[in-house]
FIMIPA-384746 format. One record per residue: residue number from 1; residue in three letters; x, y, z of N, C-alpha, C in turn. Coordinates in steps of 0.001 Angstrom, whole numbers, plus 500000, padded with zeros to 6 digits. Layout:
% FIMIPA-384746
NUGU; NUM; Ala; X; Y; Z; X; Y; Z; X; Y; Z $
...
% end
This chain:
% FIMIPA-384746
NUGU; 1; Met; 500805; 498894; 500020; 500037; 499941; 500033; 500932; 501238; 500107 $
NUGU; 2; Asn; 500738; 502135; 498999; 501515; 503464; 498875; 500928; 504398; 499833 $
NUGU; 3; Ile; 501530; 505611; 499838; 500952; 506719; 500673; 499679; 507193; 500209 $
NUGU; 4; Ala; 499510; 507313; 498876; 498297; 507771; 498317; 497119; 506973; 498840 $
NUGU; 5; Glu; 497254; 505667; 498542; 496102; 504612; 498957; 495976; 504700; 500530 $
NUGU; 6; Leu; 497081; 504774; 501252; 496972; 504900; 502765; 496117; 506214; 503121 $
NUGU; 7; Phe; 496406; 507249; 502505; 495677; 508577; 502727; 494247; 508399; 502418 $
NUGU; 8; Ala; 493962; 507764; 501175; 492620; 507674; 500784; 491760; 506851; 501747 $
NUGU; 9; Arg; 492323; 505668; 502072; 491602; 504890; 503108; 491492; 505394; 504527 $
NUGU; 10; Gly; 492316; 506370; 504823; 492271; 506982; 506135; 491096; 507886; 506357 $
NUGU; 11; Gly; 490438; 508362; 505380; 489235; 509171; 505467; 489463; 510633; 505614 $
NUGU; 12; Ile; 488506; 511362; 505888; 488540; 512934; 505936; 489400; 513415; 506957 $
NUGU; 13; Ala; 489660; 512602; 508088; 490504; 513116; 509112; 492008; 513267; 508760 $
NUGU; 14; Met; 492295; 512496; 507606; 493734; 512701; 507241; 494094; 514154; 506716 $
NUGU; 15; Trp; 493178; 514914; 506245; 493463; 516149; 505724; 493929; 517112; 506854 $
NUGU; 16; Pro; 493146; 517283; 508082; 493779; 518134; 508956; 495044; 517519; 509615 $
NUGU; 17; Leu; 495320; 516171; 509697; 496451; 515646; 510034; 497531; 515917; 509090 $
NUGU; 18; Leu; 497256; 516079; 507969; 498369; 516351; 506831; 498774; 517959; 507100 $
NUGU; 19; Phe; 497731; 518685; 507367; 498005; 520173; 507770; 498883; 520284; 508990 $
NUGU; 20; Leu; 498569; 519585; 509981; 499450; 519584; 511229; 500841; 519094; 510956 $
NUGU; 21; Ser; 500955; 518047; 510240; 502296; 517567; 509803; 503078; 518535; 509111 $
NUGU; 22; Ile; 502378; 519273; 508103; 503240; 520319; 507353; 503605; 521447; 508339 $
NUGU; 23; Leu; 502705; 521794; 509291; 502920; 522919; 510253; 504243; 522434; 511130 $
NUGU; 24; Ala; 504128; 521249; 511686; 505206; 520857; 512545; 506519; 520734; 511702 $
NUGU; 25; Leu; 506408; 520238; 510545; 507652; 520097; 509824; 508263; 521534; 509391 $
NUGU; 26; Gly; 507488; 522362; 509180; 508151; 523764; 508825; 508643; 524385; 510074 $
NUGU; 27; Ser; 508025; 524144; 511366; 508560; 524774; 512599; 509820; 523993; 512896 $
NUGU; 28; Val; 509834; 522824; 512681; 511144; 522004; 513003; 512310; 522440; 512240 $
NUGU; 29; Ile; 512023; 522588; 510879; 513202; 522966; 509984; 513651; 524447; 510239 $
NUGU; 30; Glu; 512718; 525261; 510645; 513083; 526651; 511014; 513951; 526713; 512298 $
NUGU; 31; Arg; 513653; 525780; 513428; 514223; 525829; 514545; 515671; 525189; 514343 $
NUGU; 32; Ile; 515718; 524089; 513620; 516989; 523344; 513282; 517994; 524428; 512678 $
NUGU; 33; Trp; 517496; 525253; 511682; 518334; 526209; 511036; 518766; 527176; 511985 $
NUGU; 34; Phe; 517854; 527678; 512962; 518185; 528769; 513938; 519225; 528259; 514773 $
NUGU; 35; Trp; 519082; 526989; 515501; 520030; 526611; 516401; 521438; 526113; 515705 $
NUGU; 36; Ser; 521363; 525746; 514513; 522657; 525352; 513813; 523554; 526587; 513668 $
NUGU; 37; Lys; 522987; 527790; 513655; 523821; 529035; 513521; 524363; 529573; 514793 $
NUGU; 38; Ile; 523797; 529182; 515998; 524267; 529809; 517278; 524899; 528871; 518268 $
NUGU; 39; Leu; 524595; 527689; 518167; 524865; 526711; 519170; 526615; 526705; 519357 $
NUGU; 40; Thr; 527283; 526787; 518198; 528719; 526634; 518310; 529362; 527905; 518472 $
NUGU; 41; Arg; 528722; 529075; 518530; 529383; 530383; 518674; 529102; 531060; 519842 $
NUGU; 42; Glu; 527989; 530730; 520667; 527688; 531578; 521853; 528657; 531602; 522938 $
NUGU; 43; Arg; 529187; 530365; 523195; 530255; 530387; 524284; 531501; 531225; 523858 $
NUGU; 44; Glu; 531812; 531107; 522543; 532975; 531893; 522005; 532812; 533309; 522254 $
NUGU; 45; Val; 531528; 533884; 521860; 531303; 535306; 522014; 531326; 535721; 523427 $
NUGU; 46; Ala; 530818; 534976; 524279; 530649; 535170; 525771; 532008; 535334; 526330 $
NUGU; 47; Gly; 532924; 534278; 525985; 534209; 534259; 526480; 535100; 535393; 526107 $
NUGU; 48; Arg; 534910; 535828; 524766; 535806; 537002; 524354; 535329; 538277; 524919 $
NUGU; 49; Val; 534003; 538494; 525122; 533488; 539733; 525833; 533950; 539774; 527278 $
NUGU; 50; Val; 533804; 538728; 527995; 534248; 538727; 529356; 535660; 538932; 529552 $
NUGU; 51; Glu; 536564; 538152; 528657; 537951; 538454; 528782; 538391; 539809; 528493 $
NUGU; 52; Ala; 537692; 540530; 527461; 537991; 541938; 527130; 537576; 542792; 528284 $
NUGU; 53; Ala; 536493; 542559; 528934; 535999; 543258; 530063; 537062; 543273; 531199 $
NUGU; 54; Arg; 537839; 542419; 531408; 538821; 542398; 532362; 539905; 543441; 532214 $
NUGU; 55; Arg; 540162; 543862; 530975; 541145; 544910; 530587; 540572; 546146; 530176 $
NUGU; 56; Asp; 539577; 546198; 529280; 539075; 547457; 528717; 537538; 547315; 528402 $
NUGU; 57; Trp; 536734; 548024; 529117; 535338; 547945; 528875; 534768; 548413; 527533 $
NUGU; 58; Thr; 535614; 549440; 526947; 535150; 549834; 525609; 535380; 548757; 524615 $
NUGU; 59; Ala; 536540; 548023; 524702; 536767; 546921; 523811; 535674; 545787; 524014 $
NUGU; 60; Ala; 535292; 545626; 525171; 534156; 544608; 525450; 532999; 544968; 524678 $
NUGU; 61; Glu; 532730; 546191; 524733; 531471; 546748; 524006; 531617; 546603; 522542 $
NUGU; 62; Asp; 532779; 546846; 522061; 532870; 546803; 520580; 532727; 545363; 520147 $
NUGU; 63; Ile; 533152; 544345; 520910; 533061; 542949; 520484; 531611; 542519; 520619 $
NUGU; 64; Ala; 530911; 543069; 521671; 529428; 542707; 521771; 528655; 543268; 520555 $
NUGU; 65; Gln; 529012; 544520; 520273; 528257; 545085; 519135; 528348; 544510; 517900 $
NUGU; 66; Arg; 529638; 543934; 517735; 529958; 543232; 516355; 529216; 541912; 516332 $
NUGU; 67; Ser; 528761; 541454; 517479; 528118; 540021; 517492; 526630; 540061; 517835 $
NUGU; 68; Thr; 526087; 541235; 517525; 524598; 541469; 517752; 523746; 540612; 516780 $
NUGU; 69; Arg; 524221; 539941; 515835; 523555; 538958; 515054; 523271; 537681; 515770 $
NUGU; 70; Leu; 523930; 537547; 516927; 523777; 536321; 517708; 523064; 536759; 519076 $
NUGU; 71; Pro; 522196; 535838; 519594; 521599; 536261; 520974; 522478; 536687; 522010 $
NUGU; 72; Met; 523566; 535903; 522118; 524577; 536320; 523082; 525155; 537708; 522971 $
NUGU; 73; Gly; 525457; 538151; 521792; 525961; 539448; 521420; 524906; 540549; 521801 $
NUGU; 74; Arg; 523634; 540206; 521480; 522602; 541261; 521886; 522359; 541233; 523399 $
NUGU; 75; Phe; 522421; 540225; 524046; 522371; 540061; 525556; 523310; 540850; 526180 $
NUGU; 76; Leu; 524623; 540643; 525748; 525737; 541383; 526532; 525704; 542906; 526050 $
NUGU; 77; Cys; 525353; 543115; 524785; 525389; 544636; 524483; 524363; 545484; 525047 $
NUGU; 78; Ala; 523230; 544786; 525472; 522247; 545539; 526011; 522646; 546313; 527369 $
NUGU; 79; Ala; 523662; 545616; 528071; 524076; 546309; 529249; 525337; 547082; 529086 $
NUGU; 80; Leu; 526264; 546673; 528091; 527459; 547224; 527898; 527222; 548692; 527185 $
NUGU; 81; Ala; 526177; 548751; 526390; 525897; 549938; 525721; 525488; 551118; 526475 $
NUGU; 82; Leu; 525013; 550913; 527752; 524670; 551942; 528608; 525783; 552767; 529051 $
NUGU; 83; Pro; 525485; 554083; 529125; 526736; 555055; 529628; 526867; 554952; 531136 $
NUGU; 84; Asn; 527816; 554127; 531559; 528115; 554126; 533046; 527045; 554042; 533963 $
NUGU; 85; Pro; 526197; 552878; 533690; 525098; 552706; 534723; 525474; 552241; 535991 $
NUGU; 86; Glu; 524658; 552481; 536966; 524917; 551809; 538286; 524815; 550337; 538143 $
NUGU; 87; Pro; 525410; 549645; 539044; 525485; 548114; 539035; 524098; 547588; 538993 $
NUGU; 88; Glu; 523201; 548212; 539866; 521896; 547549; 539866; 521194; 547737; 538363 $
NUGU; 89; Val; 521395; 548928; 537693; 520837; 549122; 536445; 521469; 548137; 535357 $
NUGU; 90; Phe; 522877; 548060; 535636; 523488; 547052; 534748; 522845; 545607; 534840 $
NUGU; 91; Gln; 522741; 545067; 536156; 522138; 543883; 536267; 520739; 543722; 535761 $
NUGU; 92; Leu; 519966; 544786; 535905; 518662; 544719; 535421; 518553; 544755; 533825 $
NUGU; 93; Ala; 519435; 545436; 533147; 519645; 545290; 531629; 519979; 543858; 531280 $
NUGU; 94; Leu; 520790; 543265; 532068; 521200; 541889; 531597; 519980; 541090; 531712 $
NUGU; 95; Glu; 519282; 541104; 532869; 518120; 540241; 533100; 517054; 540431; 532087 $
NUGU; 96; Thr; 516818; 541784; 531662; 515761; 541948; 530738; 516074; 541533; 529337 $
NUGU; 97; Ala; 517337; 541716; 528876; 517797; 541094; 527686; 517778; 539622; 527630 $
NUGU; 98; Ala; 518223; 539059; 528763; 518093; 537625; 528766; 516796; 536979; 528696 $
NUGU; 99; Asn; 515818; 537639; 529207; 514391; 537212; 529176; 513879; 537279; 527835 $
NUGU; 100; Glu; 514245; 538472; 527052; 513871; 538642; 525727; 514479; 537683; 524670 $
NUGU; 101; Glu; 515727; 537388; 525020; 516444; 536468; 523959; 515879; 535002; 524208 $
NUGU; 102; Leu; 515634; 534587; 525497; 515103; 533235; 525748; 513711; 533156; 525101 $
NUGU; 103; Thr; 512929; 534205; 525323; 511561; 534166; 524624; 511624; 533942; 523229 $
NUGU; 104; Ala; 512640; 534620; 522507; 512745; 534521; 521113; 513214; 533039; 520731 $
NUGU; 105; Met; 514055; 532581; 521679; 514497; 531114; 521359; 513335; 530110; 521434 $
NUGU; 106; Arg; 512345; 530497; 522171; 511256; 529407; 522324; 510096; 529534; 521232 $
NUGU; 107; Arg; 510478; 530364; 520243; 509530; 530577; 519111; 509407; 529213; 518391 $
NUGU; 108; Gly; 508151; 528811; 518176; 507848; 527658; 517552; 507430; 526516; 518608 $
NUGU; 109; Glu; 507628; 526698; 519752; 507133; 525788; 520784; 505697; 525643; 520857 $
NUGU; 110; Lys; 504967; 526660; 520757; 503562; 526697; 520818; 502933; 525989; 519733 $
NUGU; 111; Ile; 503589; 525916; 518550; 503043; 525267; 517243; 503228; 523782; 517629 $
NUGU; 112; Leu; 504424; 523236; 518004; 504570; 521915; 518331; 503668; 521509; 519414 $
NUGU; 113; Glu; 503519; 522223; 520484; 502582; 521829; 521459; 501222; 521663; 521041 $
NUGU; 114; Thr; 500781; 522471; 520074; 499299; 522405; 519575; 499337; 521049; 518541 $
NUGU; 115; Val; 500456; 520800; 517955; 500376; 519393; 517021; 500300; 518316; 517914 $
NUGU; 116; Ile; 501227; 518417; 519039; 501287; 517137; 520003; 499890; 516951; 520654 $
NUGU; 117; Ala; 499141; 517933; 520846; 497814; 517840; 521555; 496801; 517382; 520658 $
NUGU; 118; Leu; 496818; 517934; 519314; 495689; 517717; 518399; 495764; 516439; 517593 $
NUGU; 119; Ser; 497006; 516118; 517321; 497259; 514877; 516332; 496555; 513659; 516869 $
NUGU; 120; Pro; 496772; 513242; 518172; 496184; 511953; 518567; 494615; 512123; 518680 $
NUGU; 121; Leu; 494208; 513284; 519002; 492666; 513552; 519064; 492137; 513537; 517632 $
NUGU; 122; Leu; 492678; 514071; 516570; 492190; 514016; 515372; 492197; 512474; 514758 $
NUGU; 123; Gly; 493468; 511913; 515066; 493460; 510382; 514740; 492397; 509501; 515279 $
NUGU; 124; Leu; 492071; 509829; 516629; 491021; 509144; 517294; 489637; 509545; 516698 $
NUGU; 125; Leu; 489493; 510767; 516364; 488123; 511089; 515707; 488001; 510532; 514408 $
NUGU; 126; Gly; 489123; 510279; 513644; 488977; 509710; 512297; 488653; 508227; 512425 $
NUGU; 127; Thr; 489138; 507562; 513504; 488934; 506186; 513840; 487578; 506078; 514213 $
NUGU; 128; Val; 486888; 506778; 514967; 485622; 506727; 515414; 484614; 506950; 514341 $
NUGU; 129; Leu; 484985; 507841; 513398; 484054; 508150; 512261; 484094; 506849; 511255 $
NUGU; 130; Gly; 485308; 506328; 511192; 485439; 505200; 510283; 484604; 503931; 510810 $
NUGU; 131; Leu; 484684; 503857; 512176; 484046; 502726; 512887; 482450; 502776; 512673 $
NUGU; 132; Ile; 481967; 504140; 512845; 480564; 504420; 512658; 480097; 504014; 511285 $
NUGU; 133; Asn; 480915; 504340; 510306; 480559; 504165; 508921; 480574; 502637; 508672 $
NUGU; 134; Ser; 481669; 501990; 509157; 481731; 500391; 508975; 480636; 499762; 509601 $
NUGU; 135; Leu; 480406; 500001; 510999; 479435; 499207; 511659; 478022; 499753; 511245 $
NUGU; 136; Gly; 477811; 500862; 510840; 476594; 501401; 510361; 475942; 500590; 509132 $
NUGU; 137; Ser; 476848; 500115; 508286; 476387; 499469; 507122; 476295; 497893; 507308 $
NUGU; 138; Leu; 476519; 497466; 508582; 476614; 496043; 508911; 475110; 495687; 509331 $
NUGU; 139; Glu; 474564; 494801; 508779; 473261; 494301; 509280; 473484; 492896; 510139 $
NUGU; 140; Phe; 472332; 492703; 510822; 472336; 491498; 511758; 472553; 490308; 510856 $
NUGU; 141; Ser; 471941; 490280; 509778; 471871; 489119; 508883; 473179; 488745; 508080 $
NUGU; 142; Asp; 473995; 489863; 508212; 475351; 489673; 507597; 476440; 489062; 508415 $
NUGU; 143; Leu; 476035; 488773; 509664; 477147; 488320; 510718; 477468; 486853; 510155 $
NUGU; 144; Gly; 478809; 486715; 510113; 479371; 485278; 509604; 479495; 485214; 508179 $
NUGU; 145; Gly; 478971; 486307; 507352; 478959; 486233; 505926; 479991; 487120; 505404 $
NUGU; 146; Glu; 479836; 487459; 504205; 480849; 488299; 503295; 480853; 489673; 504035 $
NUGU; 147; Gly; 479822; 490079; 504499; 479736; 491488; 505022; 480592; 491543; 506135 $
NUGU; 148; Thr; 480765; 490595; 507017; 481620; 490701; 508062; 483111; 490928; 507746 $
NUGU; 149; Gly; 483453; 490282; 506662; 484919; 490573; 506155; 485067; 491923; 505709 $
NUGU; 150; Glu; 484175; 492518; 505160; 484178; 493894; 504618; 484254; 494890; 505818 $
NUGU; 151; Thr; 483367; 494573; 506869; 483371; 495357; 508067; 484694; 495297; 508786 $
NUGU; 152; Ala; 485367; 494266; 508874; 486752; 494054; 509467; 487742; 494934; 508610 $
NUGU; 153; Leu; 487625; 494867; 507327; 488571; 495670; 506550; 488282; 497110; 506793 $
NUGU; 154; Gly; 487086; 497602; 506880; 486784; 498933; 507116; 487346; 499384; 508481 $
NUGU; 155; Ile; 487142; 498454; 509594; 487750; 498831; 510975; 489275; 498969; 510818 $
NUGU; 156; Gly; 489844; 498111; 509937; 491385; 498249; 509924; 491779; 499573; 509155 $
NUGU; 157; Ser; 491084; 499894; 508148; 491164; 501355; 507533; 491029; 502468; 508561 $
NUGU; 158; Ala; 489945; 502384; 509370; 489574; 503387; 510353; 490785; 503550; 511355 $
NUGU; 159; Leu; 491466; 502524; 511653; 492736; 502698; 512555; 493938; 503461; 512062 $
NUGU; 160; Ile; 493861; 503624; 510728; 494964; 504250; 510030; 495197; 505776; 510650 $
NUGU; 161; Thr; 494019; 506340; 510828; 494067; 507844; 511264; 494687; 507863; 512662 $
NUGU; 162; Thr; 494249; 506889; 513590; 494881; 506869; 514937; 496412; 506715; 514765 $
NUGU; 163; Ala; 496854; 505834; 514021; 498354; 505402; 513921; 499047; 506731; 513243 $
NUGU; 164; Thr; 498361; 507406; 512376; 499022; 508646; 511722; 499109; 509681; 512823 $
NUGU; 165; Gly; 498083; 509962; 513552; 498010; 510947; 514652; 499223; 510674; 515585 $
NUGU; 166; Leu; 499279; 509423; 516029; 500301; 508994; 517054; 501725; 509354; 516461 $
NUGU; 167; Val; 501906; 509031; 515202; 503293; 509159; 514615; 503593; 510616; 514493 $
NUGU; 168; Ile; 502703; 511423; 514169; 502959; 512823; 514013; 503143; 513435; 515530 $
NUGU; 169; Ala; 502457; 512950; 516524; 502698; 513513; 517759; 503927; 513144; 518408 $
NUGU; 170; Ile; 504421; 511854; 518088; 505572; 511374; 518732; 506810; 512138; 518141 $
NUGU; 171; Ala; 506922; 512297; 516748; 507879; 513012; 516109; 507950; 514349; 516512 $
NUGU; 172; Ser; 506849; 515110; 516704; 506858; 516429; 517219; 507291; 516614; 518735 $
NUGU; 173; Met; 507038; 515576; 519478; 507547; 515532; 520869; 509027; 515444; 521025 $
NUGU; 174; Val; 509662; 514508; 520038; 511054; 514414; 520092; 511776; 515767; 519827 $
NUGU; 175; Phe; 511271; 516395; 518784; 512040; 517743; 518497; 511557; 518783; 519564 $
NUGU; 176; Tyr; 510283; 518767; 520049; 509949; 519701; 521086; 510938; 519622; 522352 $
NUGU; 177; Arg; 511238; 518397; 522727; 512073; 518097; 523970; 513449; 518420; 523416 $
NUGU; 178; Leu; 513904; 518152; 522334; 515342; 518612; 521919; 515457; 520104; 521941 $
NUGU; 179; Phe; 514529; 520868; 521499; 514681; 522403; 521381; 514533; 522936; 522905 $
NUGU; 180; Gln; 513688; 522221; 523707; 513710; 522786; 525047; 515020; 522523; 525769 $
NUGU; 181; Gly; 515782; 521439; 525449; 516994; 521227; 526032; 518030; 522242; 525548 $
NUGU; 182; Phe; 517939; 522705; 524312; 518755; 523802; 523796; 518529; 525011; 524484 $
NUGU; 183; Val; 517299; 525329; 524767; 516964; 526613; 525421; 517506; 526602; 526901 $
NUGU; 184; Leu; 517342; 525535; 527525; 518043; 525397; 528907; 519475; 525468; 528937 $
NUGU; 185; Gly; 520085; 524989; 528007; 521650; 525083; 527893; 521830; 526543; 527710 $
NUGU; 186; Gln; 521211; 527291; 526862; 521446; 528593; 526483; 521198; 529537; 527749 $
NUGU; 187; Ala; 520170; 529216; 528517; 519880; 529829; 529764; 520988; 529704; 530666 $
NUGU; 188; Lys; 521670; 528592; 530743; 522746; 528418; 531749; 523941; 529159; 531244 $
NUGU; 189; Val; 524129; 529286; 530023; 525327; 529995; 529363; 525156; 531505; 529612 $
NUGU; 190; Phe; 523705; 531998; 529538; 523593; 533371; 529765; 523695; 533865; 531184 $
NUGU; 191; Arg; 523331; 532842; 532192; 523337; 533212; 533454; 524915; 533273; 533882 $
NUGU; 192; Gln; 525672; 532288; 533345; 527111; 532283; 533893; 527858; 533454; 533253 $
NUGU; 193; Ser; 527639; 533754; 531980; 528421; 534917; 531360; 527936; 536195; 531993 $
NUGU; 194; Gly; 526500; 536267; 532189; 526065; 537497; 532784; 526456; 537752; 534315 $
NUGU; 195; Ser; 526586; 536627; 534955; 527154; 536894; 536403; 528650; 537248; 536423 $
NUGU; 196; Glu; 529430; 536553; 535406; 530773; 537099; 535435; 531003; 538545; 534974 $
NUGU; 197; Leu; 530181; 538854; 534027; 530282; 540334; 533504; 529801; 541391; 534654 $
NUGU; 198; Glu; 528831; 540865; 535275; 528334; 541794; 536426; 529222; 541945; 537609 $
NUGU; 199; Leu; 529921; 540798; 537867; 530914; 540892; 538893; 532044; 541712; 538498 $
NUGU; 200; Leu; 532519; 541616; 537327; 533662; 542497; 536793; 533191; 543958; 536878 $
NUGU; 201; Tyr; 531962; 544185; 536433; 531478; 545574; 536409; 531530; 546126; 537736 $
NUGU; 202; Arg; 531008; 545423; 538800; 530807; 545770; 540035; 532304; 546191; 540588 $
NUGU; 203; Gln; 533268; 545425; 540289; 534597; 545634; 540732; 535182; 546872; 540188 $
NUGU; 204; Ala; 534909; 546958; 538835; 535438; 548238; 538256; 534817; 549482; 538687 $
NUGU; 205; Trp; 533338; 549322; 538995; 532612; 550481; 539574; 533185; 550914; 540804 $
NUGU; 206; Thr; 533597; 550004; 541766; 534088; 550223; 543103; 535428; 550914; 542902 $
NUGU; 207; Ala; 536347; 550299; 542003; 537693; 550867; 541934; 537810; 552267; 541273 $
NUGU; 208; Thr; 536777; 552648; 540377; 536996; 553924; 539702; 535913; 554864; 540253 $
NUGU; 209; Asn; 535169; 554692; 541359; 534285; 555521; 541877; 533143; 555892; 540804 $
NUGU; 210; Gly; 532675; 554886; 540153; 531513; 555096; 539244; 531874; 555441; 537851 $
NUGU; 211; Asp; 533230; 555218; 537326; 533566; 555366; 536134; 534328; 554127; 535514 $
NUGU; 212; Pro; 533542; 553036; 535325; 534271; 551793; 534924; 535007; 551844; 533699 $
NUGU; 213; Arg; 534648; 552777; 532619; 535347; 552803; 531450; 536801; 553307; 531598 $
NUGU; 214; Ser; 537014; 553962; 532647; 538304; 554439; 532808; 539198; 553422; 533754 $
NUGU; 215; Tyr; 538576; 552322; 533912; 539355; 551278; 534722; 540490; 550636; 533827 $
NUGU; 216; Ala; 541623; 550493; 534358; 542706; 549875; 533769; 543127; 548670; 534609 $
NUGU; 217; Ala; 543190; 547466; 534086; 543540; 546371; 534742; 545117; 546427; 535166 $
NUGU; 218; Pro; 545492; 545937; 536319; 546807; 546027; 536635; 547575; 545092; 535680 $
NUGU; 219; Pro; 548899; 545457; 535580; 549772; 544657; 534540; 550079; 543309; 535222 $
NUGU; 220; Pro; 550176; 542222; 534493; 550493; 540936; 534911; 551776; 541050; 535709 $
NUGU; 221; Pro; 551927; 540106; 536564; 553220; 540010; 537469; 554322; 539571; 536574 $
NUGU; 222; Ser; 555536; 540187; 536850; 556789; 539754; 536065; 557317; 538495; 536699 $
NUGU; 223; Pro; 558130; 537915; 535961; 558685; 536534; 536245; 559265; 536530; 537578 $
NUGU; 224; Glu; 559981; 537642; 537998; 560583; 537784; 539343; 559618; 537870; 540423 $
NUGU; 225; Glu; 558481; 538587; 540174; 557412; 538636; 541084; 556689; 537336; 541314 $
NUGU; 226; Arg; 556522; 536691; 540226; 555809; 535201; 540344; 556862; 534333; 541201 $
NUGU; 227; Lys; 558135; 534497; 540918; 559035; 533588; 541593; 559068; 533938; 543104 $
NUGU; 228; Lys; 559120; 535165; 543552; 559049; 535515; 544898; 557669; 535044; 545552 $
NUGU; 229; Ala; 556601; 535242; 544837; 555391; 534761; 545341; 555391; 533344; 545623 $
NUGU; 230; Arg; 556039; 532431; 544750; 555991; 530960; 544953; 556824; 530720; 546141 $
NUGU; 231; Glu; 558008; 531422; 546354; 558899; 531210; 547487; 558279; 531595; 548809 $
NUGU; 232; Ala; 557461; 532661; 548786; 556807; 533039; 549996; 555721; 532005; 550292 $
NUGU; 233; Ala; 555010; 531505; 549300; 553976; 530457; 549511; 554591; 529249; 550105 $
NUGU; 234; Ala; 555785; 528752; 549594; 556412; 527621; 550095; 556938; 527805; 551513 $
NUGU; 235; Lys; 557421; 528975; 551767; 557855; 529254; 553096; 556764; 529168; 554121 $
NUGU; 236; Ile; 555575; 529726; 553736; 554414; 529744; 554719; 553982; 528286; 554779 $
NUGU; 237; Glu; 554032; 527533; 553798; 553650; 526203; 553843; 554608; 525282; 554825 $
NUGU; 238; Glu; 555925; 525733; 554640; 556857; 524966; 555490; 556634; 525242; 556900 $
NUGU; 239; Glu; 556318; 526428; 557269; 556203; 527001; 558648; 554802; 526252; 559232 $
NUGU; 240; Gln; 553865; 526011; 558398; 552615; 525483; 558855; 552639; 524050; 558956 $
NUGU; 241; Arg; 553611; 523446; 558471; 553651; 522030; 558495; 554022; 521594; 559930 $
NUGU; 242; Pro; 553226; 520542; 560526; 553343; 520147; 561862; 554729; 519496; 562218 $
NUGU; 243; Thr; 555329; 519775; 563274; 556482; 519077; 563700; 556384; 517775; 564228 $
NUGU; 244; Pro; 557191; 516714; 563644; 556947; 515386; 564100; 557335; 515216; 565510 $
NUGU; 245; Pro; 556795; 514355; 566340; 557124; 514081; 567631; 558341; 513533; 567871 $
NUGU; 246; Pro; 559207; 513880; 568917; 560488; 513306; 569080; 560561; 511984; 569338 $
NUGU; 247; Val; 561544; 511278; 568836; 561795; 509780; 568978; 562753; 509462; 570126 $
NUGU; 248; Phe; 562467; 508762; 570971; 563213; 508449; 572274; 563900; 506994; 571958 $
% end
């Protein structure tokens, strides 16, 4: 049995199921295209912006502005573009931008939810209508005769819509859960990078008395300074080491 025959035997309920399958397929393709463009680059953008913010806030803002085609770039740029905001305003800008971007990432979920809910019900409705049609044409005198075989064949055809609805709902559920996992992963990246950037901003705000863009990170220690620091740490560790008890 080919697809055309299967569709014809399924009855009228196959038409709305076809519409729902096309709707779900379009949403899945659009979401796959969306996630394929950002999943491999979000952490890279966040790392570059946070690393630049440790040295120069203007450079961090430039990197975020050049990455506004990505959700992470727009998220970080929303706070970095503000002119010397207070730490509380900086935090609020990050939270607002994160909510907007995560909401945009969930686009298409309502369509998949609708398909998941309606497909089994439409399939069941098609089966019930098919059963009514098959059993309605069966007379009591036809029991055990040729009419019984035709009725059984009609019942088998009526179950096609139930199977089709379940297949559509299961496939949609798989992609729905997959996309939800992507959103949760991005929310974790947003929270981590936003917290790091906010902490750096508060430190710069305190160090510069409200002018973080004038903040200059201290130069890295020289090899001599690192050597002295290691020697001092070794000396402290040696002093704190417990003295063994005397042996008589």
